[in-house]
N, C-alpha and C positions, 0 to 999 in steps of 0.2 A: 062393680062387684069384684071382690078379691078372689083370685083362683087359689086353690090349695098349694100348688107348686108351679114354678115358672122354669122354663129352660134357661140355659146360660144366655142365649141371644135375647130372649124376652126380658130377662133381668137387666142386662146391660142397657137395653132400650128404655126400660122403665126408669132406670136410675140416671140415664144420660151419661153413661160411661162406656168405654170400649171393652171388648172381650178381654183384651190383655189386662186392663185395670181390674176387671172382675177376677181373673185368675190370680193376679198379684194380691188382691184383697183376701182371696181364699187362702193363699199360702201364708199371709201375715195374720190370719185369724180375725180380720176385720169384718167378715161377713160369714154367717152360718150357711154352709153349703152341704147338701146331702148328695148322695149318689143313687142313680136309678139302677135297674137290673143290668143295663149295658155299661155301667160305670161312668155315665155322663153326669155332669153337674146339674143339679136341680136346686132351686132356692124356694123355701117356703114363702107363701104370700105375706105372712106376718113379718118376715125378715125384711122384705122390700118395704112394707109400710113403716117398719122401725127406722130404716135408713132414710126414707123420704120425709118422715115426720107425719103429722096428722093430716095436713092439707095436701092436695094434689097440686103439682107444679105444672103450669102451662108452658113454662120456659124449659128448653133443653140446654144444658151446658155441661161440659165435662168437669168443670171446677165449681163446686158448690160448697161453701164453707158455712157451717152453722156455728153460732156463738152467742155471746151475751154482750149487749150494748154497754160500754163503760162510760162513754161520753158522746154528746151530740154537738158538733161544731157546725154552725151554719155560716158558710161563706159562698155567696153566689146563689143564683136563682134555683138551680137544680137541687142543690143540697137542701135548700129551704123547702121546696115543694115536697121532696121525698120525706124529709123529717116530719113535716106537718101531716101529709097524707097518711103516712104509716103510723103516726103517733109515737115515734121513737122516743124512748125515755131510758135513762140508765137503769140497768137491772133486767130489762126485758130481753127475750131471746129473739134473734133475727138470723137471716141467712144472707150471705153475700154471694152473688152469682157473677163469676168472672168469665167473660166470653170475648175473645180478641182484645180489643183495647177498651172495652166497656165494663163497668162494674155496676151491677144492679143490687139493690137491697130489698128483701122481702121479709114480711113477718109471718 
């Protein structure tokens, strides 16, 4: 269930980002942030859902990039399995999750 508003810490945890990143996004206007009576950042639940997309992510990663698939090149077993299991086709949306030296793709 989506809460009406989330604290800055809860928001950062839900999006898999740091508090510094949340503050930077606020300054850049990349996230809609409101202020409570004590002037603390609170984020509407609908804004978190907008940034996360429609599905909930089981993976946590600081770097998640949403985009559109332009081409699918299959070279090696891992790319083949990922492309087939996800049904990747040009024109569909997907997310790349970059964590350390690994890159994961999700639809």
